N, C-alpha and C positions, 0 to 999 in steps of 0.2 A: 503493499499499499504506499509506504513512505518511496520508494523507488518509482512506481506508477504516478500517483498523485502529487508528491512531494507536498503532504500535510503530515506532521509527526502525530497531531491529536487525532487524525484519523485513523493511522496504524495504529496507535496506541487504544483507542477505543474496539479496533475490530479484534486486535489479540485480546483484551477483555471479554468479548462476546464469543469468540472462538476458543481460547482454553478449555471452559468448562464441557463443549460439545466433543473435542478432541479427547477430552478426559474419559467422559461418558463411552466413546466409541473403542478407547484404548484399555480401560479398566471400569468394567460396569459394575464389578464385584467390590467397590470400596464407596459406598453412599455417603460415609460420613465426608470425605474429601471434596465431593461432588457438589455438596451444599455449602461448605466452605467455599469454595470455586465462585458457584454462582451467588452467595451473598458478597464476595469482593467484588465480582463484576456489578453487582447492582451499586454496592458503593461507589466502585468509578465513575457508574454512569450519573450518580446523584452529584456527586463533588464535581465532577466536570461539567456542569449544566451550560455554563457560560460557553465553553468550547463547541458544545454541540449546537446551541444556538448562533456562533459564529458560522460553523460550518453548514448550518442548513440556510443562513444568509448568504453565504459566500465571502465570509469576511475574513476566515482563519487565514494567518499568515502563511505562507508556504515555506519550505525549506530552501534556503540560498536566496531568498528575496531580499532587496533592501530594505531596512526597517524605515519607518516613517520617523522624519525628522520632529523632533520636539522641541522645536525652535520658541522661548519665551518671548 
């Protein structure tokens, strides 16, 4: 995701979603760990609400893009 779209927060949120999915596919016999991974994914999404809003608005900065100047 980071290589294709050059947005680090998108890559991080994708990993947060896919980690429990991959764990379920590879280790379905450990439900306690799966619950922990799901809880962590939910907390990541709650904590990064501002990033998600910027992503949806198309305003999230891209990797390697020039930062906006903060001249006062």
